[in-house]
N, C-alpha and C positions, 0 to 999 in steps of 0.2 A: 593598786588604786592610789592616785595622787591625793595630796592634801586638799586641793580645790574640789575634786570629785567627792571626797568624803564630807566636806563642810559647805558645799555650794548653797544648800537651802538655808543654812544658818547665816552665811555671810552676805547673801543677796540683799536682805533688807538694809544692811549697813551701807552697801554701795548705792542703793536707791536714795537713802537719806543723806548721804555725804554731801551732795551739792547744796541742799537746803541748810544743813548744819553749818557748812562753810560760809554761806551767805549770811546766816544768822549771826555767826561769830564776828564777821567783818563789819556788818552794818548795824548791829544791835549791841552785842556784848562789848566789843572794843570801844565804841564811842562812850558807853557808860563808864567803863574803867578809866578812859582818858579824861572824861569830864570830872570824875572824882579826883584824879591826879592834878588836874589844872586848878581845882579849888584850893589846893594847898600852896599855890604859887601866886606871885604878883606879876602880871603882864598885861599891857594895854592892847595887845593884839595888832598894833599898827607901827609902833616906833621901831625903825630899822636899827637904832642903836642898841636895842635889846635882842638883836639877832646875832647868832654866831657867824663866823666867816662862811660856813657852808649853807647859811640861810635858815637854819632851824632856830626856833625860839630859845632865847637864853632867859628862862624863867628864874625869878628870884623866889627861893623857898621861904614861906612865911608861916608854915604850920597851920595851926587852928585860928590864925588871926581873923580870917574872914568870918568864920562861924561865931567867934566871940563878938565881933562887931555887929553881926546881924541881931544877936539876942540882947546886946547891951546898949548899942548906940543908934540903931536904925529903927525909928518909929514907923517908917513906911513899911518895913517888913511885917510888923504886927498888923497894920492896916490890910496889907495884901493877904496875910494868913487868915484874918477874920473874914475878909471878903470870900476867900475860898470856902470857909465854913458855911457862910451864907449861901453860896452857890450850891454846896453839897446838900444842905437842908431843903432849900426851896426847889431844887431841880428834881427831887424825889416826888414832888407833886405831879410831875408829868406821868408817873406810872399809873396812879388811880384814874387820872383823866384819860389816858390812853386806853385803859381797860374799859372804861365807860363807853368811849367811842367805838371800841371793838365790838362790844355787846350790842351797840346800837346798829352799826352797819352790817352786823352779821344776821340781821333779820331778813326773812324772805318777803320783801316788799318790792313792788314794782318800781323800777328806777333806782333802786338802792345801789346798783352797780356803778352808776354814774356819780352818785353821792360819795361812794367809797373812793373813786378815783380822785375826787377833789381833796379828800383827806390825805391821800398818798402824795399829792403834789408838793407840799412843803418839804418832804423828805428828800426829794431829788434836786431841790434848789441849793445852790452854793451858799455857804454861810456868809460870804461877803455880800451877796445880793440881799440876803435877809437883813443884814446889818444896815445896808443903805435904805431898804424899804422902811424899816422901823425908825431910822433916823428922820426920814421924811414924816412918818406917822406921828412922831413926838414933837415935830417942829412947832414951837409956840405961836408962830405967825400964821402959817397956812396949812399945818398938818391936819390929818383927819381927826386926831384926838381933840384938837382945839375946836374943830367944827362941831363935834359931838357935844363937848362941854358947853360950847356957846349955845347950842340948841336948848340946853337945859338951864341957861342963864348963869353958867359957872365960868370963872376966870380960867385962862389957859394955865396949864401946869408945865413948867420947864423941866421935864424929867431929867434930861441929860445935862442940864446946867446946874442942877441942885445936887450938892455933894451928899445929901442924905437920901436922894431918890435915884441917882444915876445907876448904882449897882442893881437895884430892883428893876429898873427899866430894861437893862440889858438881860437880866435873868428872864423877864417876861418874853423878850425877843427869842431867847433860847428855847422857850416852850414850843415855839412854832415848829421846828424840826424834831424836837425831843418827843413831843406827844405823838407825832406822826410815826416815829420809829417804834415806840412802845405799842402803838395801836397795831402796826404791822406784825409785831411779835405775837401779840395776843390773838389776832385773827388767825395766824398760822397755828397757834396752840388750840384754838377753838375747833379747828377742822379735825383735830385728833381726839376730841372729847368723846368718851364712851357714852353713846346714846342709851344703852341699856341701863346704865347707872342713873341717868336722868329720869328714865321711865320708872325705875324702881323708887327713886325719890318722890316722884309724883304720886305713886301708889301709896307711899307712906305718909302722904300729906304735905310734903315739902314744896314750897313755892317761893317766888320772889327772892328776898335777901337770904332766906334760909337755904334755898336751893343753891344760890350763888356761893355762899360761904362754905357749906358742908359738902357739896357735890362738884361744882364747877371749878372753884379756885384750887382745890387740892390737885386736880388734873392739870392745872396751868402752872404748877410750881416750876418746871424747867424754864418756861417763858419768863416767869417772874424773876428767877435768879439771873437770867441773862440781862433783863431790863435793869435790874438793880446795879449789876456790875458795870454795864455800859454807861448808865446814867451817872454813877458816882465817879468813875474814872474820867468821863467827859467833863464833869464839873470841876475836877481837880486840875485838868489840863486846859481849861477854858482860856482862849486867847483871841481867836479871830474876831468874834463879835466886839470884844473890848477894843481891839485895835481899830476897827472900822467906825464904831459908834462914838467913842469918847477918847481914845488914845490914852486911857488911864485917868483922865480928868473927871471932873474939875479938881485941880490941885491934888492929883494922885488918889482921890477918894474911891475910884473904881478899879484900881490896880489889883491884880491877883499875882500869885507867885510866878506863874509862867510869863506874864507880861513884864513884871519887875525884872526877871532874869534877862529878858530881851532888851529892856532899857539899859540896864547896867552893863551888859556885855557889848552891845553894838552902838550905843549912843554916849555912854559915859566912859567907854573904853576900859572897863574893869572886868577883864575876862575871868580872872580868878574869883572875884566877888560874885559874878553872874553864875559861875559854875558851882559855887557853894549853895546858892539859892536852888539851882537845878538839883543838886544832890539832896537837899532837904525835901524838896517836892518828890523826888524819887523814893526816898525813905518812907514818906507818908503813904505813897501808893503801895509800897512793898508791905507795910504793916497792914493796910486794909486787905490787900490780896491774900496775905498769909492768914489773916483772921477768917476771910471768906472761905478759903480752901479748907481750913480746919473745920468750920461749921458744915461745909458741904460733905466732907468725908465722915464727919460725926453723924450727920443725919442719914447718910446712906448706910452706915454701919448699924444704926438703930433700926432702920427699916428691915434690914436683913435678919 
């Protein structure tokens, strides 16, 4: 019997996984390592005088210079970092709102199917379209928000032109698809809720919030975990709405780390500096994901 005949069942999974692993290494792992390597070099990404004769970049090694500059000389970096924290905190509001909507549209009421489809709609719209819609909505001259405020005798609020309000205006716009996504997760979770446990809770006198907290929510834990992870990761890598609605303005007040990385790399021609920002953002995500996986494994071990 040949080696292949003896180990065919053991080796087959590796052959099936090999293409996916190869693609993952090329398009995910390699760019991450390369970005970290670039962060230790000075290169504008454009100047041909910084290229070797064969056309490859002739980077100048600067060590931790970019990281030191970020934490000591760049005030905009701290503004971007603080904005990311604000995004992270306020984006989590989409989870309870999405849960509330899921409980509402899950009722057996005539016509609820059509109402449910309206709540699905924001999830399938492109983020750029949402950004344009909310830019019109906030317009202090003819936007819908101005019309509503005018109806109550209030002055227009220039959300996107006010450095103290611009970030919050964009976060509110992000609720539009975020709430729809969490609602879909919870509707999916509600279809798997054990009806016998609900009936047992009713027999024991549970109802309303008590039923929700002690019977329904524990069964929705997987959906909640996914919602929290996706929401937090999405808030840390927020970019598209900011690019469309304010381009980081006014005066850089609405920038986040992802957008600052984009600005530094492609507009200020500081590839190494932008890569350093990307590396810090990557480390922040890594710390959160590691903490989340630790809590997940710990909870599963406790349940066993």
